C-alpha positions as a Python dict, from the first residue, in 0.01 Angstrom:
ca = {
    (1, 'M'): (0, 0, 0),
    (2, 'E'): (283, 217, -116),
    (3, 'K'): (284, 317, -483),
    (4, 'G'): (555, 147, -686),
    (5, 'L'): (528, -198, -530),
    (6, 'I'): (258, -381, -726),
    (7, 'S'): (2, -325, -1001),
    (8, 'V'): (-309, -532, -1066),
    (9, 'D'): (-436, -532, -1427),
    (10, 'R'): (-240, -210, -1497),
    (11, 'W'): (56, -226, -1729),
    (12, 'A'): (233, 110, -1697),
    (13, 'E'): (589, 147, -1571),
    (14, 'G'): (663, 199, -1205),
    (15, 'S'): (584, -126, -1022),
    (16, 'Q'): (806, -414, -917),
    (17, 'A'): (548, -690, -961),
    (18, 'Y'): (239, -712, -1181),
    (19, 'F'): (-72, -923, -1126),
    (20, 'L'): (-322, -1036, -1388),
    (21, 'T'): (-675, -1131, -1274),
    (22, 'N'): (-791, -1263, -1614),
    (23, 'L'): (-711, -1244, -1984),
    (24, 'H'): (-1010, -1039, -2098),
    (25, 'T'): (-913, -733, -2300),
    (26, 'D'): (-1025, -480, -2038),
    (27, 'H'): (-768, -633, -1799),
    (28, 'T'): (-481, -654, -2048),
    (29, 'Q'): (-487, -308, -2211),
    (30, 'G'): (-126, -195, -2229),
    (31, 'L'): (15, -547, -2209),
    (32, 'S'): (179, -689, -2521),
    (33, 'S'): (400, -971, -2647),
    (34, 'T'): (703, -744, -2603),
    (35, 'W'): (647, -694, -2227),
    (36, 'A'): (977, -699, -2036),
    (37, 'M'): (928, -467, -1734),
    (38, 'A'): (881, -717, -1450),
    (39, 'P'): (726, -1055, -1364),
    (40, 'I'): (353, -1109, -1407),
    (41, 'F'): (176, -1318, -1143),
    (42, 'C'): (-133, -1510, -1254),
    (43, 'S'): (-318, -1840, -1217),
    (44, 'R'): (-194, -2164, -1373),
    (45, 'V'): (-478, -2166, -1629),
    (46, 'T'): (-409, -1804, -1729),
    (47, 'A'): (-42, -1892, -1777),
    (48, 'K'): (-140, -2181, -2007),
    (49, 'L'): (-371, -1955, -2211),
    (50, 'F'): (-125, -1662, -2221),
    (51, 'P'): (62, -1763, -2541),
    (52, 'F'): (-265, -1775, -2735),
    (53, 'K'): (-339, -1409, -2653),
    (54, 'F'): (24, -1293, -2658),
    (55, 'P'): (227, -1497, -2910),
    (56, 'N'): (606, -1473, -2870),
    (57, 'F'): (571, -1348, -2511),
    (58, 'N'): (871, -1430, -2291),
    (59, 'L'): (699, -1694, -2075),
    (60, 'T'): (983, -1689, -1820),
    (61, 'L'): (826, -1363, -1695),
    (62, 'L'): (509, -1546, -1584),
    (63, 'R'): (486, -1654, -1219),
    (64, 'V'): (211, -1903, -1141),
    (65, 'L'): (26, -1861, -812),
    (66, 'D'): (-150, -2175, -694),
    (67, 'L'): (-500, -2111, -564),
    (68, 'G'): (-542, -2099, -188),
    (69, 'S'): (-172, -2078, -97),
    (70, 'W'): (10, -1780, 47),
    (71, 'H'): (309, -1664, -158),
    (72, 'S'): (568, -1417, -26),
    (73, 'L'): (732, -1149, -236),
    (74, 'S'): (1034, -947, -129),
    (75, 'L'): (1013, -601, -276),
    (76, 'I'): (1194, -272, -213),
    (77, 'S'): (1010, 29, -72),
    (78, 'P'): (1041, 311, -327),
    (79, 'S'): (1033, 573, -49),
    (80, 'T'): (1275, 419, 204),
    (81, 'G'): (1477, 167, 3),
    (82, 'S'): (1415, -96, 270),
    (83, 'K'): (1291, -450, 210),
    (84, 'V'): (913, -497, 215),
    (85, 'T'): (743, -837, 231),
    (86, 'V'): (409, -870, 58),
    (87, 'Q'): (205, -1188, 89),
    (88, 'V'): (-47, -1273, -180),
    (89, 'M'): (-306, -1545, -228),
    (90, 'A'): (-494, -1616, -552),
    (91, 'I'): (-860, -1712, -504),
    (92, 'D'): (-1090, -1855, -771),
    (93, 'A'): (-1309, -1577, -912),
    (94, 'Y'): (-1521, -1821, -1115),
    (95, 'H'): (-1561, -1565, -1394),
    (96, 'C'): (-1380, -1723, -1689),
    (97, 'P'): (-1107, -1988, -1717),
    (98, 'G'): (-816, -1879, -1500),
    (99, 'A'): (-985, -1577, -1341),
    (100, 'V'): (-870, -1502, -987),
    (101, 'M'): (-897, -1247, -710),
    (102, 'F'): (-583, -1141, -525),
    (103, 'L'): (-569, -1107, -148),
    (104, 'F'): (-261, -912, -34),
    (105, 'R'): (-131, -856, 316),
    (106, 'G'): (169, -689, 468),
    (107, 'E'): (267, -384, 674),
    (108, 'F'): (-1, -190, 482),
    (109, 'G'): (-276, -420, 615),
    (110, 'C'): (-500, -640, 405),
    (111, 'M'): (-610, -559, 50),
    (112, 'L'): (-848, -753, -178),
    (113, 'N'): (-862, -695, -553),
    (114, 'T'): (-1162, -885, -689),
    (115, 'G'): (-1104, -851, -1062),
    (116, 'D'): (-1409, -985, -1242),
    (117, 'F'): (-1586, -1251, -1038),
    (118, 'R'): (-1909, -1445, -1051),
    (119, 'W'): (-1993, -1607, -722),
    (120, 'E'): (-2348, -1729, -771),
    (121, 'K'): (-2546, -1817, -461),
    (122, 'N'): (-2605, -2186, -536),
    (123, 'C'): (-2267, -2261, -694),
    (124, 'E'): (-2051, -2511, -504),
    (125, 'R'): (-1727, -2382, -655),
    (126, 'A'): (-1812, -2025, -551),
    (127, 'K'): (-1889, -2149, -199),
    (128, 'L'): (-1545, -2314, -185),
    (129, 'A'): (-1377, -1993, -303),
    (130, 'K'): (-1567, -1789, -43),
    (131, 'E'): (-1455, -2036, 229),
    (132, 'M'): (-1098, -2003, 101),
    (133, 'L'): (-1119, -1624, 132),
    (134, 'L'): (-1273, -1635, 481),
    (135, 'N'): (-1014, -1889, 600),
    (136, 'A'): (-733, -1674, 461),
    (137, 'L'): (-870, -1367, 640),
    (138, 'K'): (-922, -1553, 969),
    (139, 'D'): (-1001, -1272, 1210),
    (140, 'D'): (-852, -998, 991),
    (141, 'A'): (-1060, -745, 804),
    (142, 'V'): (-1007, -623, 451),
    (143, 'D'): (-861, -273, 489),
    (144, 'V'): (-877, -185, 120),
    (145, 'L'): (-1118, -339, -131),
    (146, 'Y'): (-1078, -293, -505),
    (147, 'L'): (-1415, -412, -631),
    (148, 'D'): (-1458, -452, -1005),
    (149, 'N'): (-1811, -324, -1046),
    (150, 'T'): (-1823, -317, -1427),
    (151, 'Y'): (-2155, -502, -1442),
    (152, 'C'): (-2307, -414, -1104),
    (153, 'N'): (-2563, -183, -1262),
    (154, 'P'): (-2908, -343, -1215),
    (155, 'T'): (-2986, -278, -1583),
    (156, 'F'): (-2753, -568, -1667),
    (157, 'Q'): (-2943, -895, -1649),
    (158, 'F'): (-2726, -1204, -1686),
    (159, 'P'): (-2870, -1554, -1699),
    (160, 'P'): (-2734, -1816, -1459),
    (161, 'R'): (-2414, -1980, -1586),
    (162, 'E'): (-2589, -2309, -1669),
    (163, 'V'): (-2847, -2129, -1885),
    (164, 'A'): (-2575, -1932, -2064),
    (165, 'V'): (-2381, -2252, -2141),
    (166, 'K'): (-2695, -2421, -2279),
    (167, 'Q'): (-2775, -2117, -2495),
    (168, 'T'): (-2417, -2110, -2626),
    (169, 'M'): (-2428, -2481, -2710),
    (170, 'T'): (-2759, -2437, -2891),
    (171, 'L'): (-2618, -2148, -3095),
    (172, 'S'): (-2297, -2342, -3166),
    (173, 'L'): (-2487, -2643, -3295),
    (174, 'G'): (-2660, -2410, -3540),
    (175, 'L'): (-2319, -2310, -3677),
    (176, 'T'): (-2194, -2660, -3756),
    (177, 'H'): (-2239, -2615, -4132),
    (178, 'W'): (-1988, -2322, -4122),
    (179, 'A'): (-1726, -2468, -3892),
    (180, 'R'): (-1538, -2798, -3898),
    (181, 'K'): (-1456, -2783, -3529),
    (182, 'I'): (-1634, -2610, -3244),
    (183, 'F'): (-1468, -2577, -2904),
    (184, 'C'): (-1661, -2499, -2590),
    (185, 'F'): (-1464, -2382, -2288),
    (186, 'T'): (-1607, -2367, -1939),
    (187, 'S'): (-1455, -2269, -1608),
    (188, 'Q'): (-1437, -2638, -1520),
    (189, 'M'): (-1204, -2703, -1816),
    (190, 'H'): (-871, -2859, -1723),
    (191, 'L'): (-577, -2767, -1944),
    (192, 'M'): (-285, -3004, -1987),
}
């Protein structure tokens, strides 16, 4: 894909559209409440959580991408000045609330940016997301893969999601004498 069209989790000048895979700090470095360069495309849940991380952000700059649907963007080629159509689909990354992968396609071919994802083998939601990706690809291949491999090192040992949630709840219950309210958020959380 030609430089100057899109950026994923990068917040420097020079792109026409920006995409946010999740709200963790390592994906938002350089983004602030005063952002005004261009629209930011993200999931519906990320858009709902955005004001908590970036108070006073101009929310009209957020563009919600529904999961599993193709969205078309008309951009301008920086090298030729001609119109370029980029299609994008957000796919559940099952990493944290609102986390998505982005599948792009256009004249440049097919590009997948995984962001952070956690597709566990026996997880029904991960199976549905994988089906969504395979159905979107049909007979196409991914020409360019941006794989977030932050925690791919075998020295990192993460418990299954269910175990991590139980451990968090156990720890939280031990804190009840310090806190009046304890909130537990999971990827299954639905925001109003």
